[in-house]
ZAFI-587864 format. One line per 2 residues: their letters; for each residue x, y, z of C-alpha. Coordinates in steps of 0.1 Angstrom, whole numbers. Layout:
% residues N
a> X:Y:Z ~ ...
//
This chain:
% residues 289
me> 0:0:0 ~ 16:32:-11
ls> 6:68:-21 ~ 33:83:-43
vd> 34:120:-52 ~ 56:130:-82
rl> 65:167:-87 ~ 30:179:-79
tk> 24:215:-88 ~ -5:239:-87
qy> -3:274:-102 ~ -29:301:-102
gs> -17:327:-127 ~ 17:339:-115
ki> 11:324:-80 ~ 25:290:-73
av> 4:274:-45 ~ 21:240:-45
dc> 56:239:-59 ~ 69:205:-73
vs> 61:184:-42 ~ 73:148:-42
av> 67:122:-14 ~ 61:86:-8
lk> 36:76:19 ~ 32:41:33
pg> 9:29:62 ~ 12:52:92
vy> 3:87:103 ~ 17:117:84
gl> 14:152:98 ~ 14:182:75
lg> 26:214:92 ~ 27:249:77
en> 14:284:80 ~ -19:296:65
ga> -12:299:27 ~ 16:274:28
gk> -3:252:3 ~ -15:224:27
tt> -52:225:16 ~ -43:228:-21
lm> -20:198:-18 ~ -46:177:0
rm> -73:186:-26 ~ -50:174:-53
lc> -42:142:-34 ~ -80:136:-32
ai> -83:142:-70 ~ -108:170:-63
le> -85:197:-77 ~ -66:192:-110
st> -29:198:-108 ~ -10:221:-131
sg> 17:194:-135 ~ 28:163:-117
ev> 10:131:-108 ~ -4:112:-78
fw> -2:73:-78 ~ -19:47:-56
dg> 1:15:-57 ~ 16:25:-90
re> -17:36:-107 ~ -24:72:-115
vv> -54:82:-93 ~ -73:104:-117
sm> -76:75:-141 ~ -88:53:-113
ga> -120:73:-109 ~ -146:57:-86
ey> -122:30:-76 ~ -99:56:-60
rd> -129:73:-42 ~ -138:39:-28
il> -105:37:-9 ~ -105:74:1
gy> -118:91:32 ~ -117:129:33
lp> -125:156:58 ~ -122:191:42
qe> -114:221:64 ~ -150:232:62
fg> -174:203:54 ~ -210:210:43
yy> -239:195:62 ~ -277:198:63
pn> -287:216:96 ~ -320:198:99
yt> -305:164:96 ~ -297:144:127
ar> -261:131:130 ~ -273:96:122
ef> -293:108:92 ~ -263:128:79
ll> -241:97:82 ~ -266:76:63
ym> -269:102:36 ~ -231:103:32
aa> -230:65:32 ~ -256:65:3
lk> -234:89:-17 ~ -205:66:-11
gi> -225:36:-24 ~ -226:18:9
pr> -256:-6:13 ~ -282:7:37
dt> -280:-22:62 ~ -242:-19:63
ak> -245:19:66 ~ -269:17:96
kr> -245:-6:114 ~ -214:15:105
ag> -231:48:115 ~ -240:34:149
el> -204:22:154 ~ -189:55:144
lk> -213:76:166 ~ -200:56:195
iv> -164:59:185 ~ -166:98:182
gl> -186:100:214 ~ -219:112:199
nd> -241:81:204 ~ -263:98:229
vg> -271:127:206 ~ -272:108:173
tk> -309:116:169 ~ -305:153:175
km> -304:178:146 ~ -269:190:137
kt> -280:227:139 ~ -281:223:177
fs> -245:210:178 ~ -214:229:189
gg> -185:233:165 ~ -166:205:181
mk> -196:181:178 ~ -200:190:142
qr> -163:183:136 ~ -167:149:152
vg> -195:141:128 ~ -172:152:100
ia> -145:128:112 ~ -171:100:114
qa> -182:105:78 ~ -146:103:66
ll> -144:69:82 ~ -176:54:68
ny> -161:33:40 ~ -131:20:61
pk> -108:40:38 ~ -73:28:31
ll> -63:64:26 ~ -76:90:51
il> -70:127:45 ~ -80:151:72
de> -77:189:68 ~ -76:206:103
pt> -95:177:120 ~ -89:189:155
ag> -103:224:149 ~ -130:231:175
ld> -122:200:196 ~ -116:204:233
pk> -85:187:249 ~ -105:156:259
er> -119:153:224 ~ -84:157:209
vr> -71:129:230 ~ -100:107:218
fr> -92:117:182 ~ -55:110:185
nl> -61:75:200 ~ -86:67:172
is> -62:78:144 ~ -32:59:160
dy> -52:27:160 ~ -67:32:126
ae> -34:39:109 ~ -18:6:119
dr> -25:-8:83 ~ -37:24:65
iv> -23:57:54 ~ -35:88:73
ll> -25:123:63 ~ -36:152:85
st> -29:189:87 ~ -33:209:119
hi> -20:241:135 ~ -18:222:168
vs> 17:210:168 ~ 12:189:200
di> -13:167:181 ~ 11:159:154
ea> 40:155:179 ~ 19:129:197
ia> 8:106:169 ~ 27:113:136
de> 51:87:124 ~ 65:113:99
vl> 60:151:96 ~ 61:171:64
lm> 69:208:69 ~ 55:231:42
kk> 65:267:35 ~ 54:287:4
gk> 42:257:-15 ~ 73:236:-9
vm> 79:207:14 ~ 110:220:33
mq> 116:190:55 ~ 103:155:60
gs> 111:130:87 ~ 101:116:121
vs> 95:139:150 ~ 128:130:166
el> 147:135:133 ~ 132:169:128
te> 136:182:163 ~ 173:172:161
ka> 176:199:134 ~ 166:225:161
ag> 192:212:186 ~ 214:240:198
kv> 191:267:185 ~ 168:271:215
we> 177:294:244 ~ 161:307:276
lt> 169:343:287 ~ 156:361:318
vs> 151:398:313 ~ 131:428:326
pd> 97:435:310 ~ 111:465:291
ea> 139:444:277 ~ 114:416:268
ki> 96:441:245 ~ 129:449:227
wq> 138:412:223 ~ 103:405:208
ek> 110:431:181 ~ 145:419:171
as> 145:381:176 ~ 124:350:172
va> 107:346:206 ~ 89:312:208
nl> 74:318:242 ~ 76:341:272
rh> 64:337:308 ~ 65:360:338
eg> 83:350:369 ~ 78:376:395
eq> 91:409:382 ~ 112:392:355
vv> 103:377:321 ~ 117:344:308
lr> 121:343:270 ~ 124:312:248
il> 146:325:219 ~ 153:307:187
sd> 188:315:174 ~ 218:298:158
dk> 241:314:182 ~ 239:323:219
pa> 217:354:218 ~ 231:371:249
eg> 252:366:281 ~ 231:347:305
aa> 211:328:279 ~ 209:290:287
pc> 205:263:261 ~ 172:243:261
ea> 160:210:247 ~ 142:216:214
gl> 107:204:205 ~ 88:201:172
ed> 72:235:178 ~ 106:251:182
ly> 117:237:148 ~ 84:248:132
ly> 87:283:145 ~ 124:284:137
sm> 117:274:101 ~ 89:299:97
se> 107:328:114 ~ 117:358:92
yp> 141:371:119 ~ 178:368:114
k> 191:338:132
//
């Protein structure tokens, strides 16, 4: 089982949204990190064969996915960043409707819808209309619909948006179990979610995949570039304007800054262990390092 991306590019006029991306994905969880406008959603839509590429190709087990048509859709589960739903449908009705669109037999769909409502923690409200749901509850219905057909390839665009911490833990456990023999690609701005479950991380910036590797491999790239420096509140404001400050916290009348820099930024700065968020912020920073 393999999803192969070969020099995939999407251009709108003079703007290149996705720039010659190549990657090979095998069973496991892949996290896609990048700022707004980095090209994550555009890339995902091309992987789903929803959006036509300007150039390049996507292959599933050696077969070009556009030519596979319905056969590719049968193995694909997709949660867009904003999924459409009918407000007057109950959660169960919506899942049965989506199952019908996917060509799942009604008896199978009823059983699967019941299973998924339990899995995403909505079994007790399955007969309530979705217009009464919170944003997090709607998002959980979206995750459930992406799983209806037991997809071999699951693509999730910002799946944890709107989920509270408890719901995010439930989601992470679900995805970790599901990806044992399937390919899962998810994008999120919540670095800790990717850090917790991703087997590999793809870091995107301005349409390109800048780095790809395991969490430990990528965080190693930020080793020696993370520092803590204790300063006064006035000095903290100056540092925020001239350096890449990943975090600050107040301790009494002092401020402790977490600074990303190739070199020791000042006397008194102490080195810190790097995390994935440090690498992400370091890579995206426009400050001199």
